[in-house]
N, C-alpha and C positions, 0 to 999 in steps of 0.2 A: 972688837966686840960690837962697836956701835953699827958698822955695816952689816953684820950678821943679824944684829937686832932688828935693823930696818927691814931687811929682806924677809926675816921670819914673820914680821907683823904686817907686811904689805897686803896679804890676803884678808887680814883682819879689818884693815881700814876701809877696804873696798867691798867688804861683804854686804850682802843684802841684809842680813840680821843686824850687823852693828852699825850700819850707816846713820840710823837715827839717834844711836847712842854714843857713838865715838866722837861726836862732835864736842863732847865734854872732855876737857883735859884730864880731869880727874879719873873718869872711866877708862879713857885710852891709856893713861898710865897704868891703871890697875890691870887692864887686860893685856897690854903690850909689853911695857917695861918690865914690871916685876916678874911676871910669870915666864916670859921669854928668857930673862936673864938666868933664872933658876934652871930652866931647861938647858940653856947653853952651857952652864957650869957643870951641870950633870954629864952632859954630852962629851965635854972635853975631859972630864976628870976620869972617865971609865973608858976601857977599850971594849971593842966588839960591836959589829954593825947590828947584831940582833937585839942587844940591849938598847942601842940608839933608837931603833925602830919601835920597840916596845915603849920606851919612854916617850917618844913622840906620839905614839897612839893614845897613851894615858893622858898626856897633856892635852891632845886634841879633845878627847872625850870630856875632860874636866872643863876646858874652855867653852865647848859646845853647851855643856850644862849650865855653866855661869851665864853665857849669853842669852840662853833660852829663858832662865829665870828672870833676867833683867828685862827682855822683851816682853815676857808676859805680864811681869809686875808693872811695867810702864804702860801697858795696853790697859790693864785693869784700873790703874790709877786714872787714866784719860777717860774711861768709861764709867766712872762713879755715877750712880743715879743721883739726880738732885733730891735734896731732902724735902723740898716744898716747891710749889708752883705758885705764882702770884698772878692774880687775875684782877683786871680793872674793868669796870663798866662805866660808860660815860654818854650821855646825851649831849651832843655837840651843838645843837640849835642851829638848824639849817646850814650845816657846814657844807662848803667852806664860805658861802656867801654872807652868812649871818642873818639873812632873811629869805623870803620867798622870791625876792628879786635878784637877778644876777648882778655882780659887781665885776670890776677889772681884775685881770690876771694878778696884777700887783697886790690888790687888796686882798685876794684869796691867798695869795702866798704869805702875806703878813699874818693872816689868821691861822694859816696852817702852822707857821713858825711858832706862834704863841701856844697853840695847843701842843705842839711837839715838845716845846720846852717844859711844859707841865708833866707830860707823860714820861719824858726822859728822866725826870727827878724821882718819879714813882718806880720806874724800871720794872713794868709788868711784864710777865712771860706771854700772857694772853690778853688782848684788849677786846672788849665787847663795845660796839659803837651803835648809837642810834641818831637818827636825823642826819646821816651823811648822804650827799647827794648821789654819788655813784662810785663805781670801782675805781675810777681815775683819782677821785679824791682820796680814797683809802691808800692807794699806791703813793701819792705825793705826801700824805702825812706819814707813812711808815718810812719812807726814804728820809724825811725831815727829822724824825726822831733818831734813827740810827741807820745810815744807808746799808742796804744788804742784809740787815738782821731781821726785820719784820716782813713776814709773808701775809699777803691777803689770803686767808683761807676761803672766804666767801663774802660777797656783797650782794644783797638781794637786787631785784630789778622789778619791784612791785608797781603795778599801774595804779593811778589815783582813781577812786570810784567817781563816776560821773564826769570824767575828764579824759582827754586824749593824752596819750604819751605817758612817760614813767613819772612817778612821784619823785619829789625832792627830798624825802625823809625816809632813806632806806635804813636797814640794819646790816651789820657787818661783824666779822671776826677777824682780827689780826693776830699774828703769833709768831714767836721766835722758832716754833717747831713746825715742821711740814705736817699738815692734816693727813690722817689715812683716808678720809672722806669728808665731804662737805657739800651742803646744798641749802637752798632757801624754799619755803613753801608758804603759800597764801593760806590765811584762815578761811574756812568754809562757812558759808551761811548755814545757820541752824535756827529752826522755828522762826524764820522771817528776820532773824538778827544777823547782821552782816559785819563783822569787825573789820577795820582797816588793816592793811599790811599783812604781816605774818611773822614768821620766825626764821632766823639763820641758825644753822646747826653745823657743828664740826666734831669729828672724832680725832682724838689725839692719843698717841702711845708715847708716854713719857716714862723712860726706864721700863719697869715692869708693870706700870699702872696705865690703864686705859681710861680716858675720860671721854664723856659725851657733854658738850657745851652748847648752850643755847644763848643767843641774843634776842631779846624781845623789847618791843615798843607798843604797850597797849593804848587803847583809846583814850585821847585826852579828856579833859573836862571842859573844853571849849564849847560854848552854846552861842550861836550866832543868830538863831531864830526860833520861833515857837515857844510853848510853855516851858519855863525854865524847870520845873519839877518833873514834867514828863520828859524832857530831854536829858536831864540828869540820870533818870532811871534807865533811859536807852543806853547812855554812856557805860553805866555800871553792868548792864546786860551784855554789852559787847566784850568787856573786859572778862567777865565770868565765862562767857562762851569760849574765848580765846584760850583761857587756861584750862578748860576741860579738855579742849582739843589737844593742848600741848602734853598733858599728863597721858592722854590716850596714845599719842604718839611715843612717849617714852615707854609706855608699856607694850604696846602692839609691835612697834617697829623697832625700837632699840633692844627691847628685852627679847625679841624674837630672832631678829637677824644679826644682832651685834651682842651676843651674850657675854662676851669677854669685857664688855664695858661695865665696870663696878661702881663708878663714881659718876654722878651727873651734876652738872652746874647750870643753873638757870638765872641769868643776870640781865638787867636792863632797867627801862623806865617803866614801872608798873601804873603810874598816875593814880595811885590810890595808897591808903594807909589806914591804921586803926584809931587814929587821933581826931580826925574831923567828923562832925555829926552828919556830914553829907555821905559818908561811906559807912555809916553805922550798920546797915543791913547787908552791905556787899560781902560776897563769899571768896573773892578773888585770891586774897592772901590766906584765908582760912583753908581753901582747898589745898594749896600747896603744903600748908603745915599738916593737915589730915594726912597728906600722902608721905609724910616723913621728912620734909624739906625744912631746914632752919636757915634763917638769914642773919643771925648774929647780932641783930638790934633788939631782940625780944625784951631784954632786961634793962635797956638804956632809956633814959629819959629823953624827950624830944630835943632837948637843947644840945645833946650830944650826937644826934643823929639827923641833924637837918642836911638834906641834900638839895632841896630847892628852896632857896631864900626867898622869903615874901617880897613881893612887889605889886604895885598897882592894886593895893587893896587885898591881895591874897596873903595869907599867913605862911610863916616858915612851915615847910613840910617835908616828910620823908617819902619820897616817890621813887628812889632808885635802890635797888637791892641786888644782893648776890645770893641766892638760895643754893644749898648744897646738900647732897644726900650721898651716902656710901662713902664719905671722906670725912677726915678731922679737919674741920674749917675753923680758923681762928677768928677772933672779932674783927669786923671790917673797920677800915680807917677811911676818913673823908679828907680830901684836899681841897681847900679853898682856892678859888680861881675866879677871874673877871672874864675869862674867854667864853663862858655860856651861862645860860641861866640855870643850869644844873652843875653840881659839883661832882667830880669824879668819885666813884667808891671803889675801894681796893680791898681784896680779901686774899690772905695766904692760905693754901690748902697743904697739909702734910701728906706726902706720898708714902704710904705704908703697905 
């Protein structure tokens, strides 16, 4: 009986349909041992070649149906759509050098490792970065977090105004998912106001949900010369102009050429808030709120949403946000770290 059973099941073990499943002893026993033994008992207990062929045919159909259901069930289980996607934004402060000056490869590697350790503990699906030097720095960071897992969807290559060569504070998007499309675009001058840098954008399809994701780094509040009040007003204008262009891009480009994108995320370092008097008349965050975007910090006191700890006479501030629209977004979390002067902000989005 054992020899007949082995020969009758040989096709089963080497079948294209069964090979992924029959490695399980339980499944192999179910498919081969039990059913084949029943068939052999039937075959030897009755006479007649015709009945034998009919029995074999019925058994074959039954086995095929069982195999098909197992294969389909297994495929469906493996392709279950994620219930949530986790997004982290982080300004990494002149990454990987730590300042505008270059340092040794070994020092860069140490800082990359420190940032990777923080991000690994957060385990984001999509990472929005600011102040990264270039594509190579993004690749090294992704490999340090988890080799072969994070893809660099896009890293900008913006030139510095009034300087030669590329800037050392680029924006980027890393992800566990391959992007459908991705690009970076500079802000355009408007009314003699020219914001620095620009945005990085990536389009992701996760399960049945399509997301448009932006990484931004708006004009800082640094003033090195001139009248302080006048320069502060210029910085505000540069941020406001950038957000107007971003919302126009969402409406005219994403809404027209990518209508399947239903959820939009805008994250990064906005360098403004509603707490400090110097931003009292600024419309940057209000423009996003008026367009239907929420950042999740709206009802929290400052003490629970500090993303840029105060130093050198500057107060604690909320400069980093993840705005979402068209998605159910949970309250952001902030991870304290010594790697950068900013703390990473993370937000989970429900995919519905």
